[in-house]
C-alpha positions in Angstrom: -19.4 6.4 -43.8 -20.3 7.7 -47.2 -18.7 11.1 -47.0 -15.0 12.1 -47.1 -13.2 15.2 -45.9 -11.8 15.7 -49.4 -14.5 14.2 -51.6 -18.2 14.4 -50.8 -21.1 13.1 -52.9 -24.7 13.6 -52.0 -27.7 12.2 -53.9 -31.0 14.1 -53.9 -34.0 12.4 -52.6 -37.3 12.3 -54.6 -38.7 15.2 -52.7 -35.6 17.4 -52.7 -35.5 20.4 -55.1 -32.8 20.6 -57.7 -29.9 22.7 -56.2 -29.5 24.8 -59.4 -33.2 25.3 -59.9 -33.6 26.4 -56.3 -30.8 28.8 -56.6 -28.5 26.9 -54.2 -24.8 27.3 -54.4 -23.0 24.0 -55.0 -19.9 25.3 -53.2 -21.8 25.8 -49.9 -20.6 23.3 -47.3 -22.9 20.5 -46.3 -23.1 20.6 -42.5 -23.4 16.8 -42.2 -20.4 16.2 -44.3 -18.3 18.7 -42.4 -19.3 17.2 -39.1 -18.4 13.7 -40.3 -15.0 14.9 -41.6 -14.3 16.5 -38.3 -15.2 13.3 -36.4 -13.0 11.2 -38.7 -10.0 13.5 -38.4 -10.4 13.7 -34.6 -10.2 9.9 -34.2 -7.2 8.4 -32.3 -7.1 5.5 -34.7 -6.2 5.6 -38.4 -9.2 5.0 -40.7 -9.6 4.4 -44.4 -12.6 3.2 -46.3 -13.1 1.5 -49.7 -16.1 1.3 -52.0 -17.3 -1.9 -53.4 -14.7 -1.7 -56.2 -11.8 -1.2 -53.8 -11.3 2.5 -54.4 -10.3 4.5 -51.3 -13.1 7.0 -50.3 -11.9 8.1 -46.8 -8.5 8.8 -45.3 -8.2 10.6 -41.9 -5.3 12.5 -40.4 -4.1 9.6 -38.1 -3.7 7.5 -41.3 -1.7 10.4 -42.8 0.5 10.6 -39.6 1.3 6.9 -39.6 2.0 6.4 -43.3 2.8 10.0 -44.5 0.3 9.9 -47.4 -2.1 12.8 -47.3 -5.8 12.5 -47.9 -5.5 14.2 -51.3 -2.9 11.6 -52.3 -4.8 8.6 -51.0 -8.5 9.2 -51.7 -9.4 8.0 -55.2 -6.6 5.3 -55.5 -7.6 1.8 -56.2 -6.2 -0.3 -53.3 -2.8 0.0 -51.8 -0.8 -1.5 -54.7 2.3 0.3 -55.7 2.3 3.0 -53.0 1.2 1.8 -49.5 2.0 -1.9 -50.0 4.7 -3.8 -51.9 3.5 -4.9 -55.3 4.1 -8.5 -54.4 1.9 -8.3 -51.3 -0.8 -6.0 -52.8 -3.1 -8.7 -54.0 -3.2 -10.7 -50.7 -3.7 -7.5 -48.7 -6.5 -6.2 -50.9 -8.2 -9.6 -50.9 -8.1 -10.0 -47.2 -9.5 -6.4 -46.6 -12.3 -6.7 -49.2 -13.2 -10.1 -47.9 -14.9 -8.3 -45.0 -17.8 -7.4 -47.4 -18.9 -11.0 -47.5 -18.7 -11.7 -43.7 -20.6 -10.1 -40.8 -18.7 -8.6 -37.9 -15.1 -7.4 -37.7 -12.0 -9.1 -39.0 -8.6 -8.5 -37.6 -5.4 -8.7 -39.6 -1.8 -7.6 -39.5 -0.1 -6.2 -42.5 3.3 -4.5 -43.4 2.5 -1.2 -45.0 4.8 1.3 -46.7 5.4 4.8 -45.5 5.7 7.6 -48.0 9.4 7.8 -47.2 9.9 4.2 -48.1 10.0 2.7 -44.6 7.8 -0.2 -43.5 5.4 -0.3 -40.6 3.6 -3.2 -39.2 -0.1 -2.4 -38.5 -3.0 -4.2 -37.0 -6.3 -3.6 -38.8 -9.9 -4.1 -38.0 -12.1 -4.2 -41.0 -15.9 -4.5 -41.4 -18.4 -4.1 -44.3 -20.5 -1.0 -44.9 -24.1 -1.6 -45.9 -25.9 0.6 -48.4 -29.4 2.0 -48.2 -30.6 -1.2 -49.9 -29.0 -3.3 -47.2 -26.4 -4.8 -49.5 -22.6 -4.4 -48.9 -21.5 -1.1 -50.4 -17.8 -1.1 -49.2 -15.4 -1.7 -46.4 -14.0 0.5 -43.7 -10.7 -0.3 -42.1 -9.3 1.1 -38.8 -5.6 0.5 -38.2 -2.8 1.4 -35.8 0.8 0.5 -35.4 1.3 -2.9 -33.9 3.7 -1.7 -31.2 1.3 1.0 -30.1 -1.5 -1.5 -30.0 0.6 -3.9 -28.0 1.5 -1.1 -25.6 -2.2 -0.4 -25.1 -3.0 -4.0 -24.6 -0.1 -4.3 -22.1 -1.4 -1.3 -20.2 -4.9 -2.7 -20.1 -3.7 -6.1 -19.1 -1.5 -4.6 -16.3 -4.5 -2.6 -15.0 -6.7 -5.6 -14.9 -4.0 -7.7 -13.2 -3.4 -5.0 -10.6 -7.1 -4.6 -9.9 -7.8 -8.3 -9.8 -5.5 -10.2 -7.4 -2.0 -8.7 -7.4 0.5 -9.4 -4.7 0.4 -5.8 -3.6 -2.6 -3.8 -2.4 -3.8 -1.2 -4.9 -6.3 1.5 -4.0 -7.3 4.4 -6.3 -8.3 7.5 -4.2 -10.1 10.5 -5.6 -9.2 14.1 -4.9 -11.5 13.9 -1.8 -9.4 11.0 -0.5 -12.2 8.5 -0.9 -11.4 5.1 -2.4 -12.8 4.5 -5.9 -11.2 1.2 -6.7 -9.9 -1.5 -4.3 -8.2 -4.7 -5.4 -8.5 -8.1 -3.7 -5.3 -7.7 -1.6 -6.3 -4.3 -0.4 -9.8 -5.4 0.5 -8.3 -8.2 2.6 -5.8 -5.9 4.3 -8.6 -3.4 5.1 -10.8 -6.1 6.5 -13.6 -5.2 4.1 -15.0 -6.2 0.7 -14.1 -4.8 -2.6 -17.1 -2.6 -2.8 -17.9 -1.6 0.8 -14.9 0.8 1.2 -15.8 2.7 -2.0 -16.7 6.3 -1.4 -16.2 6.1 2.3 -13.7 8.3 4.3 -10.5 6.6 5.2 -11.1 7.4 8.8 -14.0 4.9 8.8 -11.5 2.1 7.8 -8.4 3.1 9.8 -8.7 3.8 13.5 -5.2 5.1 14.1 -2.7 6.4 11.6 -5.2 7.9 9.3 -3.7 11.4 9.8 -0.3 10.2 8.4 -2.0 8.4 5.5 -4.2 11.4 4.5 -1.2 13.7 4.9 0.8 11.5 2.4 -2.1 11.6 0.0 -2.5 15.3 0.2 1.2 15.8 -0.4 1.1 13.6 -3.5 -1.9 15.6 -4.9 -0.1 18.9 -4.3 3.6 18.1 -4.9 3.7 14.8 -6.7 4.8 11.3 -5.7 7.8 10.9 -3.4 10.8 9.1 -4.7 11.0 6.4 -2.0 8.6 4.1 -0.2 7.0 5.0 3.1 6.2 2.7 6.0 2.9 3.6 7.7 1.8 2.0 11.0 -2.0 1.9 11.2 -4.6 0.4 13.5 -7.6 -1.2 11.8 -11.0 -2.0 13.4 -12.2 -5.5 12.5 -14.8 -7.9 13.7 -12.0 -9.6 15.7 -11.0 -6.3 17.3 -8.3 -3.8 16.5 -5.2 -4.9 14.6 -2.0 -2.9 14.2 -0.4 -3.3 10.9 2.6 -1.8 9.0 2.2 -1.1 5.3 5.1 -0.3 3.0 3.5 2.2 0.7 4.2 3.9 -2.7 2.1 6.7 -4.2 1.4 7.9 -7.8 -0.4 11.0 -8.8 -3.0 10.3 -11.5 -3.7 12.9 -14.2 -6.1 12.7 -17.1 -4.4 11.9 -20.4 -7.2 13.6 -22.3 -6.8 17.1 -20.9 -4.5 19.7 -22.4 -3.1 20.5 -19.0 -2.6 17.9 -16.3 -5.8 17.6 -14.2 -5.4 15.5 -11.1 -7.8 12.6 -10.9 -6.6 11.3 -7.6 -3.8 9.1 -6.2 -2.8 5.5 -6.9 -1.8 4.0 -3.6 0.2 0.7 -3.7 1.1 -1.0 -0.4 2.3 -4.3 1.0 1.8 -5.6 4.5 5.2 -5.9 6.1 4.0 -6.2 9.7 5.5 -9.6 10.4 9.0 -8.7 9.0 8.9 -5.3 10.9 8.0 -7.1 14.2 10.7 -9.6 13.6 13.2 -6.8 13.0 12.1 -5.0 16.2 12.3 -8.2 18.2 15.9 -8.8 16.9 16.9 -5.3 17.7 15.4 -5.7 21.2 17.2 -8.9 21.8 20.5 -7.5 20.7 20.1 -4.5 23.0 19.1 -6.5 26.0 22.0 -8.9 25.4 24.3 -5.9 25.3 22.8 -4.6 28.5 23.3 -7.9 30.3 26.9 -8.0 29.1 27.6 -4.4 30.3 25.8 -5.2 33.6 28.0 -8.2 34.2 31.2 -6.1 33.5 30.0 -3.4 35.9 28.9 -6.0 38.7 32.3 -7.6 38.5 33.9 -4.4 39.7 31.6 -4.0 42.7 33.1 -5.0 46.1 29.7 -5.0 47.7 27.4 -7.9 46.5 24.3 -5.7 47.1 25.7 -3.0 44.9 26.4 -5.6 42.2 22.7 -6.8 42.4 21.4 -3.3 42.0 23.8 -2.7 39.1 22.0 -5.5 37.2 18.7 -3.8 37.9 19.9 -0.4 36.7 21.1 -1.8 33.4 17.9 -3.7 32.9 15.8 -0.6 33.3 17.0 1.0 30.1 14.3 0.8 27.6 12.5 -1.8 29.7 10.8 -0.3 32.7 10.4 2.9 34.7 10.8 1.6 38.2 12.5 -1.4 39.9 11.8 -2.6 43.5 13.9 -5.2 45.3 12.3 -7.1 48.2 14.2 -9.7 50.1 12.6 -12.7 52.0 12.9 -12.7 55.7 14.8 -15.7 57.2 11.5 -17.3 58.3 10.2 -17.1 54.7 7.0 -15.4 55.7 7.4 -11.7 54.7 9.2 -9.6 52.2 11.4 -6.7 53.3 12.2 -3.7 50.9 15.9 -3.7 50.3 16.4 -1.3 47.3 14.2 0.8 45.0 14.4 3.4 42.3 13.0 6.9 43.2 9.2 7.1 42.9 9.0 10.7 41.6 11.7 10.8 38.9 14.0 8.4 37.1 17.1 7.3 39.0 19.3 4.4 40.0 18.2 1.6 42.2 19.7 2.2 45.6 19.3 0.6 49.0 16.5 2.1 51.0 17.3 4.1 54.1 16.3 2.5 57.4 15.5 -0.8 55.7 14.4 -3.9 57.6 10.7 -3.2 57.9 8.4 -5.7 56.2 6.4 -4.5 53.2 2.7 -4.4 53.8 1.6 -6.5 50.9 -2.0 -7.7 51.1 -2.8 -11.3 50.3 -2.9 -12.1 46.6 -0.3 -9.4 45.9 1.6 -10.1 42.6 4.9 -10.2 44.4 3.6 -12.8 46.9 2.2 -14.8 44.0 5.6 -14.8 42.3 7.3 -16.0 45.5 4.7 -18.8 45.9 4.9 -19.9 42.2 8.7 -19.6 41.9 8.2 -17.7 38.7 6.9 -14.5 37.2 3.6 -12.7 37.5 2.3 -9.9 35.2 -0.4 -7.5 36.1 -2.0 -4.3 34.6 -4.2 -1.6 36.1 -7.8 -1.1 34.9 -8.1 2.1 32.9 -10.6 3.6 35.3 -8.5 3.5 38.5 -4.8 3.3 37.7 -3.5 5.5 40.6 -5.5 3.7 43.3 -4.5 0.4 41.8 -0.8 1.1 42.2 -1.2 2.7 45.7 -3.1 -0.3 47.0 -0.1 -2.5 46.0 2.5 -0.2 47.6 3.8 0.9 44.3 4.4 4.5 42.8 1.1 6.0 41.7 2.2 6.4 38.1 2.7 2.6 37.7 0.2 1.0 35.3 1.9 -2.3 34.4 3.9 -4.6 36.7 6.1 -7.6 36.4 7.2 -9.5 39.5 9.9 -12.1 39.2 11.2 -14.4 42.0 14.9 -14.3 43.0 16.2 -17.9 43.3 19.7 -19.2 44.1 20.9 -22.7 45.3 17.3 -23.9 45.4 16.1 -21.1 47.8 13.9 -18.1 47.3 15.8 -15.0 48.2 13.1 -12.4 47.4 11.2 -10.8 44.5 12.2 -8.1 42.0 9.4 -5.9 40.6 9.6 -3.9 37.4 7.0 -1.2 36.8 5.9 0.7 33.7 3.9 3.9 33.3 1.0 4.6 31.0 3.2 5.6 28.1 4.6 2.0 27.8 2.8 -1.2 26.7 2.0 -4.0 29.1 4.6 -6.6 29.8 4.7 -9.6 27.5 6.0 -13.1 27.8 9.3 -12.1 26.2 9.7 -9.3 28.8 9.1 -11.9 31.6 11.9 -14.1 30.2 14.3 -11.1 30.1 13.3 -10.2 33.7 14.0 -13.8 34.8 17.5 -13.6 33.2 18.2 -10.4 35.2 16.8 -12.0 38.4 19.1 -15.0 38.1 22.2 -12.7 38.0 20.9 -10.5 40.8 20.0 -13.5 42.9 23.6 -14.8 42.6 25.0 -11.5 43.9 22.4 -11.4 46.8 23.3 -15.0 47.7 26.9 -14.0 47.8 26.0 -11.1 50.1 24.1 -13.4 52.4 27.0 -15.9 52.6 29.4 -13.0 53.3 27.2 -11.9 56.3 27.2 -15.5 57.6 
């Protein structure tokens, strides 16, 4: 730090020839000095330096930008008094800056400096001593920046560290090859991996299903920029406990290098929050509202049916919407030993549940059939076909061959078992759950009341 862009002094060593005697031109530039001047002027921070007497020896372009004083106006002045600092504050400022000569390391201060136009600016300085060739303090250099710019930088760094540490949102930085480069703690837990194991791996190794939608969103952000709103992505993860289906509410930011003259994409910042529980709760609430509405509409329709059997099948028709693909109605014989098919939906295509032609023949259910189990237990029985033999599984149970999932519910009225209703789903639907069984039991209670009325009418 002994050379300045505007003032350069160089001492000849004992072995160096005299410049005039050697015929050297004093006006020729010194390569080392020019390089140092270029480095100083290219710095992002303002920099000035003082010799041991407090005279300014260096002043770069960032210092000129902040205060307005050029290098020619600053270099050679003794301290800041009368031009860059108020006269009343000059002694304290100069003393605190030059005190760095007597202390190792860097010292940080904040001063109010004067611009050339008379305005004041609060700066944060870092000063340190400069040692001469003899190892003794030869001066002080001071790097400074506007306090608000420094605070903005510190806030940005603090925000980055907080996001990448343990934020309440998942943060993943993805490079242009769509491979994670940084994963915070939340994201690592959501992905079921550590913070380092996902780095550099394809997303397809972490996400079993839904990776196409995720990669498509990342490609779009790289090419077109970030979307305005948030996106909800359903993914299936492979964990040590098995596969987990999760919903992530995600936002995306395209990252570009601040150092390049033209924006160069560095990747994508992906922020997400796991909203699986709330989405499942919303879906369950919507399902309950729909099913309640269907039961209400079924009750209104059944009330207009003169035939009690028609009223019972009306309940089944309304229950099928969004619930199952087929419905079978089997009534118990008077002796209580066998079930007789009374009504069913078409096996080949969707349709209403209608009484079967030529009914009255017992259904050939083998022992252990889910419908017989439901009748014995006075409750509901759920069953699903193995993936390897779905068609044979349904045919063996006297059901349509496209059936994969079954739910059998007993029909009870006045303490008697009147029969069994069976709901069937194809492969495109999930297996029946406990909530589905409760809904089927509600439908069975209404249908059983109509069937009991039909039996009493016959009597």
